[in-house]
N, C-alpha and C positions, 0 to 999 in steps of 0.2 A: 378550480381544480389545482391540486398540488402539482408542482413540477416534479418530473421524474427524478429520482435520486440516482445518480450514477453509481454503479457497482464496480469496484476494482477487482478483477479476477487475478489471483496470484497463481502464476503458472507452476506446475509441478516441477520441482528441481530434481535433476537426476541424482540418485544416491551415489556417493563417491567411495564410501568405506565398506569394509567387510562387516557383516553383522552375523549374529547367531540366531537360529530359529529352532524352537523346540517342537518336535513332531507331535501333533495332536491326533486324537481318534478320527479316522476317516481320511487322513492325509495320504496322498500318493506322491511319488516323485514328479509326475506330470503336473498335478495340481499345485505343488509347491513351486515348481519352475514357473508356471503361469502366474502365480501370485506375485512373484518378484520380477517377472519380465525377463527371465533368462532361460537358457536352454536346459533340457533335461540332462544332457551330457555334462554341463557345467556343474550341476548339483552333484552328479555321480563322481566326477573327477575330484571335486573339492573335499569329498567325504569318503573316498576310497570305496565307493559302492559299485564301481564298474564291473567287478567280478560277479556280484550278487545283489542286484537291486532289491531282492526280497528281504534283505536284512534290515530294511527300514522298520524301526520300532517306535511305538508311542513313548514319548519322554526322551527320545534320542535328540541330542543337540547337533544341529547341522550348521556348517559354515556356508554362508550365502554371499556370493560375490555380487558386486554392483552391476556387472555387465557379463555377458556370455564370454567364456574363455576359461583361463586357468590362473592360478596364482603360484608364485615361485618364491621360495625362501633362499636368498643368496648364500652360496657356500664358498669356501676358499677356492680361488682359482676361477670363479665365474667371471665371464665378460658378457656384455650385452649381445655381442655377436653369437656367442655360444648359446646363450639362453634363447635368443630369437630362433636360432636354427633348431633347437630342441623342440620348440613349440610351433614351428612352421609359420613364423611371422617375420617381419623385418625389424631391425633394431629401432627404426623410426616409429614403428607402431607402439613400442614400449615407452619411448621418450615422449611421444605426443599425447600419451594418456596422463593428463595433468596430476591426478592424485599420486602418481609415482614420484613426483617431485624431482624429475630429472630435466636438465636444461639442454644436454647434448648427449650424443652417443659416446662421448669421451669422459663423461662424469664417472668418478670412482663409485664402486658399488660396495658399501660396507657389508661385512658379513652379517647374516641374519636379517637383512632388510627384506621386507615383503614387497614383491612386485606383482601387480596385476597385469596379465597379458590378454588384452582384448582380442577375441577371435582366435586365441591360441588353442591348440589341441594337445591333450596329454598323450605322450607316446605310450603305446601298448608294450608292456614287458611281460612275456609269458611267465607266470609263476611256476616254480618247481614244487612238486608235491611228492611226498614219500609214503609208500605203502606200509601198513602195519607189519612189524617184524617181531612182535613179542610172542610168547607162548600161546598155543591154541587153548582157549578157555576150557577147562575140564567139563565134560558132560553138558556142553552148551550146544544145543541143537535148535531151540526156538530163538527167534530173533530178539535181540535186546532192545532194538530201536535206536541203538547208538552205532552208527556206521563208521568204518575206517576206510582209508584210501585203498582201492583194489590193486593199484600198480604205482610204481614210481616213475615219474617222467614230467614233461612239461605240458601244461594245458594248451591245446591247440584250437579248440572250438568250445564256446560257452553255450549253456542252455539258453534258448530263445534267439540265438543268432540265425541269420539267414544263411544256410549252407546248401549249395547247389540248387538254389531257388526254393528251398523249403525251410520251414521253421525247425531249427535243431532242437530235438526233445531230450537231449542227454548232454553228456560232457565227454569231449574227446581228450585223451591223454596220450601224447606221443611218447613212444619208447622203442627200444630196439627189438627186432624180431626175436622171439624166444624169451623175452623178459617175463618173470613170474607174474601171474594174475591170481589174486587171492579173493576169497569170499569176503565181501564187505561186512557181512553180518552172518550169524548162524541161521540155518534153515535146512530145507531139503531141495534137491534138484528137480525142478518141474519140467525142464527141457534141456537136452544136451545133444547137439548135432548140427546138421546143416540147415540153414534157413534160406529160403529162396526169395525172400522179399528184399534182400540187400544186406542183412546182418552177417552173412557168411556163417562161419562156425560160431555158434551161439550157445551160451549157458544162461539159463534162467533159474534163479533161486527164489523159492517162496519162503518167506521168513515166518509164516504162521501167525502174523499179527496185522495183516492187511497190507504189508509191504512186500514188494517183489522187485528184485534187481536183475538187470540185463547186462551181460558181458559179451560184446560182439567183436567180430573180425579176428577171432582167435586163430592162431596157427596150429595149436594143439589143444585137445580137451582131455582132462585127466579124471573126469567124473562121468557118471551115467545117470540117467533118469531114475529117480527114487532114492539116490544116495543121500544120506544125512551128512551135512557139512558143518564144520565149526568156523566161527569167525577167524580169519587169518589163514585158513587152510588153502593150499594151492589148488586151483580148479582148472588152470590152463596156462597158455603162453600167448603173449602178444603176437599178432600177425596182421595181415592185410587182406584177409579173405572177404568175399562179398563185395559190396560197393564201397571200396576204400582206395584212396590214392597213395597210401603209404602206411607203414606199420604204426598202429595206435590201438588203444582200447576205447571203444565207444561204450560208455557206462550210463545206465539209466536207473533211476529210482521211481517206482510207481506206487502210489497208495490207493488201494481200491480201484486200480486201473487208471488212475489219473496221474499223468506225468508231473513229477515234482523236480525242482531245481536241486541237483545233488549238492551244490555248494551250501545249501541251507541245512544240510545234515552232516557234512563231513567236517572233521576237526581242522 
């Protein structure tokens, strides 16, 4: 009998550098994160997808970190203490990650140096959005399929978040009570009035192309059922009626009665 030939197993070495991955058909954020052994949030944060993960597209090039966390490009005035505080880690966490090439917390940080922050969390900065303020398109009553922001303000709750124990099926935009709310696209008013299920004062616009939009928690309603409205026309005012903790617009886009992420349709 032949003697057994010993086999040397080469252990997998952890990846240290940032790589780029091109999205293929069938890819999902969860699948990509699992493929590279990092968290879904890490993929979203590195590629500015936290607002709308649905924007993942075939052929899109993604930044993939070697570990779960975030990356930071050093700017003028940055210190390790400041960077660590921003991403909720200790300065030692950044120094101890060898690919960063730092020996101590006192090492100088050259501008544009890329640091990987293991376990870091990207801070949430509510984006500011602006409602359409151009002229109302002439003779435009059927939806164009191209939506505009219905109100100006800061996004306070995203589509798909857990809000009050339930999956949020729209977009919340915080604004002052009385702020103008406009039709996101042209159509006709299918409902205008009080809703007892939590929407409060509600306007529903049917755009005649399978799309329907909801405008909830209004303080005032300026249209009535059956009215034809044009994109950009004022239909009400921001309020906090119904199940709301403060003044904001709850905005939904539905296509054939299926909730869609508004951020996938808004400019």
